[in-house]
OpenMM code with the backbone's topology and positions (N, CA, C; nanometers):
from openmm import Vec3, app, unit

residues = "MET SER GLU GLU ASN ALA GLU THR PRO LEU GLN GLU LEU VAL ARG LEU LYS GLU GLU HIS ARG ASP LEU ASP ALA ALA ILE GLU ALA LEU ALA GLY LYS GLY VAL SER ASP GLN LEU GLN ILE GLN ARG LEU LYS LYS ARG LYS LEU GLN LEU LYS ASP ARG ILE HIS TYR LEU GLN ASP VAL LEU LEU PRO ASP ILE ILE ALA".split()
positions = [
    Vec3(0.6492, -1.4420, 1.3636),
    Vec3(0.5477, -1.4393, 1.2612),
    Vec3(0.5554, -1.5686, 1.1827),
    Vec3(0.4430, -1.6327, 1.1667),
    Vec3(0.4426, -1.7575, 1.0926),
    Vec3(0.4436, -1.7300, 0.9436),
    Vec3(0.4774, -1.8324, 0.8671),
    Vec3(0.4859, -1.8165, 0.7224),
    Vec3(0.3504, -1.7836, 0.6617),
    Vec3(0.2426, -1.8314, 0.7222),
    Vec3(0.1088, -1.8039, 0.6713),
    Vec3(0.0768, -1.6552, 0.6760),
    Vec3(0.1233, -1.5871, 0.7791),
    Vec3(0.0916, -1.4469, 0.7995),
    Vec3(0.1961, -1.3521, 0.7412),
    Vec3(0.3046, -1.4049, 0.6907),
    Vec3(0.4117, -1.3215, 0.6389),
    Vec3(0.3706, -1.2575, 0.5065),
    Vec3(0.3982, -1.1276, 0.4965),
    Vec3(0.3694, -1.0567, 0.3730),
    Vec3(0.4885, -1.0667, 0.2794),
    Vec3(0.4606, -1.0754, 0.1532),
    Vec3(0.5684, -1.0646, 0.0556),
    Vec3(0.6023, -0.9171, 0.0442),
    Vec3(0.7215, -0.8855, -0.0058),
    Vec3(0.7560, -0.7436, -0.0231),
    Vec3(0.6543, -0.6688, -0.1108),
    Vec3(0.6019, -0.7338, -0.2123),
    Vec3(0.5039, -0.6694, -0.2989),
    Vec3(0.3740, -0.6410, -0.2243),
    Vec3(0.3284, -0.7349, -0.1431),
    Vec3(0.2067, -0.7145, -0.0638),
    Vec3(0.2255, -0.6007, 0.0363),
    Vec3(0.3430, -0.5986, 0.0984),
    Vec3(0.3720, -0.4924, 0.1941),
    Vec3(0.3756, -0.3570, 0.1236),
    Vec3(0.4346, -0.3532, 0.0061),
    Vec3(0.4430, -0.2303, -0.0710),
    Vec3(0.3031, -0.1769, -0.1027),
    Vec3(0.2158, -0.2628, -0.1466),
    Vec3(0.0781, -0.2224, -0.1787),
    Vec3(0.0079, -0.1702, -0.0536),
    Vec3(0.0241, -0.2400, 0.0576),
    Vec3(-0.0397, -0.1998, 0.1831),
    Vec3(0.0138, -0.0646, 0.2310),
    Vec3(0.1453, -0.0458, 0.2210),
    Vec3(0.2050, 0.0801, 0.2664),
    Vec3(0.1637, 0.1969, 0.1781),
    Vec3(0.1537, 0.1749, 0.0480),
    Vec3(0.1089, 0.2818, -0.0418),
    Vec3(-0.0340, 0.3242, -0.0086),
    Vec3(-0.1179, 0.2264, 0.0231),
    Vec3(-0.2562, 0.2571, 0.0596),
    Vec3(-0.2606, 0.3360, 0.1906),
    Vec3(-0.1806, 0.2941, 0.2879),
    Vec3(-0.1764, 0.3650, 0.4158),
    Vec3(-0.1244, 0.5074, 0.3955),
    Vec3(-0.0250, 0.5235, 0.3072),
    Vec3(0.0313, 0.6547, 0.2769),
    Vec3(-0.0769, 0.7469, 0.2188),
    Vec3(-0.1572, 0.6949, 0.1253),
    Vec3(-0.2675, 0.7736, 0.0673),
    Vec3(-0.3706, 0.8089, 0.1734),
    Vec3(-0.4007, 0.7138, 0.2613),
    Vec3(-0.4979, 0.7385, 0.3675),
    Vec3(-0.4490, 0.8481, 0.4620),
    Vec3(-0.3211, 0.8449, 0.4947),
    Vec3(-0.2649, 0.9487, 0.5817),
    Vec3(-0.2714, 1.0850, 0.5142),
    Vec3(-0.2447, 1.0886, 0.3852),
    Vec3(-0.2519, 1.2135, 0.3106),
    Vec3(-0.3925, 1.2715, 0.3192),
    Vec3(-0.4926, 1.1872, 0.3019),
    Vec3(-0.6316, 1.2323, 0.3111),
    Vec3(-0.6643, 1.2793, 0.4526),
    Vec3(-0.6153, 1.2093, 0.5530),
    Vec3(-0.6407, 1.2477, 0.6921),
    Vec3(-0.5762, 1.3826, 0.7248),
    Vec3(-0.4552, 1.4040, 0.6754),
    Vec3(-0.3852, 1.5308, 0.6983),
    Vec3(-0.4618, 1.6448, 0.6325),
    Vec3(-0.5064, 1.6235, 0.5099),
    Vec3(-0.5837, 1.7268, 0.4401),
    Vec3(-0.7138, 1.7570, 0.5131),
    Vec3(-0.7795, 1.6543, 0.5637),
    Vec3(-0.9052, 1.6730, 0.6354),
    Vec3(-0.8832, 1.7532, 0.7633),
    Vec3(-0.7779, 1.7211, 0.8374),
    Vec3(-0.7485, 1.7946, 0.9602),
    Vec3(-0.7089, 1.9385, 0.9302),
    Vec3(-0.6299, 1.9571, 0.8260),
    Vec3(-0.5850, 2.0916, 0.7905),
    Vec3(-0.7013, 2.1753, 0.7373),
    Vec3(-0.8013, 2.1114, 0.6784),
    Vec3(-0.9164, 2.1812, 0.6239),
    Vec3(-1.0128, 2.2323, 0.7289),
    Vec3(-1.0053, 2.1793, 0.8484),
    Vec3(-1.0910, 2.2253, 0.9574),
    Vec3(-1.0472, 2.3648, 1.0020),
    Vec3(-1.1398, 2.4385, 1.0562),
    Vec3(-1.1077, 2.5734, 1.1039),
    Vec3(-1.0033, 2.5699, 1.2143),
    Vec3(-1.0253, 2.4847, 1.3127),
    Vec3(-0.9321, 2.4700, 1.4240),
    Vec3(-0.8638, 2.3348, 1.4072),
    Vec3(-0.7360, 2.3386, 1.3787),
    Vec3(-0.6650, 2.2126, 1.3548),
    Vec3(-0.5742, 2.1784, 1.4723),
    Vec3(-0.5521, 2.0514, 1.4880),
    Vec3(-0.4651, 2.0004, 1.5931),
    Vec3(-0.3253, 1.9827, 1.5315),
    Vec3(-0.2403, 2.0817, 1.5515),
    Vec3(-0.1080, 2.0810, 1.4894),
    Vec3(-0.0229, 1.9631, 1.5346),
    Vec3(-0.0362, 1.9228, 1.6583),
    Vec3(0.0418, 1.8096, 1.7082),
    Vec3(0.0007, 1.6810, 1.6367),
    Vec3(-0.1285, 1.6616, 1.6202),
    Vec3(-0.1775, 1.5433, 1.5504),
    Vec3(-0.1325, 1.5450, 1.4040),
    Vec3(-0.1386, 1.6608, 1.3399),
    Vec3(-0.0943, 1.6728, 1.2004),
    Vec3(0.0541, 1.6388, 1.1891),
    Vec3(0.1351, 1.6880, 1.2823),
    Vec3(0.2786, 1.6585, 1.2803),
    Vec3(0.3051, 1.5096, 1.2974),
    Vec3(0.2287, 1.4438, 1.3837),
    Vec3(0.2446, 1.2991, 1.4032),
    Vec3(0.2091, 1.2232, 1.2757),
    Vec3(0.1013, 1.2648, 1.2106),
    Vec3(0.0616, 1.1992, 1.0858),
    Vec3(0.1663, 1.2206, 0.9767),
    Vec3(0.2202, 1.3417, 0.9696),
    Vec3(0.3237, 1.3703, 0.8698),
    Vec3(0.4498, 1.2872, 0.8962),
    Vec3(0.4846, 1.2716, 1.0227),
    Vec3(0.6019, 1.1907, 1.0574),
    Vec3(0.5814, 1.0454, 1.0157),
    Vec3(0.4627, 0.9927, 1.0435),
    Vec3(0.4305, 0.8542, 1.0031),
    Vec3(0.4330, 0.8418, 0.8511),
    Vec3(0.3821, 0.9437, 0.7830),
    Vec3(0.3805, 0.9432, 0.6368),
    Vec3(0.5234, 0.9389, 0.5814),
    Vec3(0.6149, 1.0126, 0.6427),
    Vec3(0.7550, 1.0100, 0.5993),
    Vec3(0.8189, 0.8730, 0.6256),
    Vec3(0.7847, 0.8118, 0.7382),
    Vec3(0.8359, 0.6777, 0.7667),
    Vec3(0.7873, 0.5789, 0.6615),
    Vec3(0.6601, 0.5900, 0.6250),
    Vec3(0.6046, 0.5023, 0.5221),
    Vec3(0.6742, 0.5259, 0.3881),
    Vec3(0.6987, 0.6512, 0.3567),
    Vec3(0.7647, 0.6849, 0.2301),
    Vec3(0.9038, 0.6217, 0.2234),
    Vec3(0.9777, 0.6283, 0.3324),
    Vec3(1.1104, 0.5666, 0.3367),
    Vec3(1.1016, 0.4155, 0.3160),
    Vec3(1.0062, 0.3530, 0.3822),
    Vec3(0.9889, 0.2067, 0.3685),
    Vec3(0.9442, 0.1708, 0.2271),
    Vec3(0.8575, 0.2516, 0.1680),
    Vec3(0.8121, 0.2284, 0.0310),
    Vec3(0.9299, 0.2351, -0.0656),
    Vec3(1.0147, 0.3366, -0.0493),
    Vec3(1.1318, 0.3481, -0.1369),
    Vec3(1.2265, 0.2298, -0.1193),
    Vec3(1.2427, 0.1850, 0.0042),
    Vec3(1.3281, 0.0693, 0.0294),
    Vec3(1.2739, -0.0544, -0.0418),
    Vec3(1.1438, -0.0785, -0.0269),
    Vec3(1.0835, -0.1965, -0.0899),
    Vec3(1.0887, -0.1872, -0.2420),
    Vec3(1.0711, -0.0682, -0.2960),
    Vec3(1.0811, -0.0519, -0.4406),
    Vec3(1.2230, -0.0837, -0.4884),
    Vec3(1.3230, -0.0446, -0.4119),
    Vec3(1.4614, -0.0757, -0.4461),
    Vec3(1.4874, -0.2260, -0.4379),
    Vec3(1.4261, -0.2925, -0.3421),
    Vec3(1.4428, -0.4369, -0.3280),
    Vec3(1.3776, -0.5089, -0.4469),
    Vec3(1.2582, -0.4633, -0.4817),
    Vec3(1.1841, -0.5295, -0.5886),
    Vec3(1.2373, -0.4967, -0.7284),
    Vec3(1.2825, -0.3730, -0.7461),
    Vec3(1.3333, -0.3303, -0.8762),
    Vec3(1.4704, -0.2641, -0.8572),
    Vec3(1.5734, -0.3449, -0.8345),
    Vec3(1.7053, -0.2851, -0.8107),
    Vec3(1.7575, -0.2177, -0.9354),
    Vec3(1.8365, -0.1115, -0.9149),
    Vec3(1.9016, -0.0441, -1.0256),
    Vec3(2.0123, -0.1336, -1.0786),
    Vec3(2.0097, -0.1565, -1.2081),
    Vec3(2.1134, -0.2388, -1.2709),
    Vec3(2.1909, -0.1474, -1.3653),
    Vec3(2.3164, -0.1295, -1.3326),
    Vec3(2.4024, -0.0460, -1.4173),
    Vec3(2.4611, -0.1351, -1.5250),
    Vec3(2.4265, -0.1049, -1.6481),
    Vec3(2.4745, -0.1869, -1.7592),
    Vec3(2.5740, -0.1106, -1.8420),
] * unit.nanometer
topology = app.Topology()
chain = topology.addChain("A")
for resn in residues:
    res = topology.addResidue(resn, chain)
    for name in ("N", "CA", "C"):
        topology.addAtom(name, app.Element.getBySymbol(name[0]), res)
């Protein structure tokens, strides 16, 4: 990846939060249908958890806990 295309941690955090919200909406939409695809919902939930872990990691990098 070249430096031009590299995301800063803050940019990545914003992008991941948006993707996380989008997945939440997609899961709700699928679950709201009469006949839902449980496998697809499980895949979306798994991706959402992966995003959540990455978001928490980036938040820790950007705002580390300082014990004073």
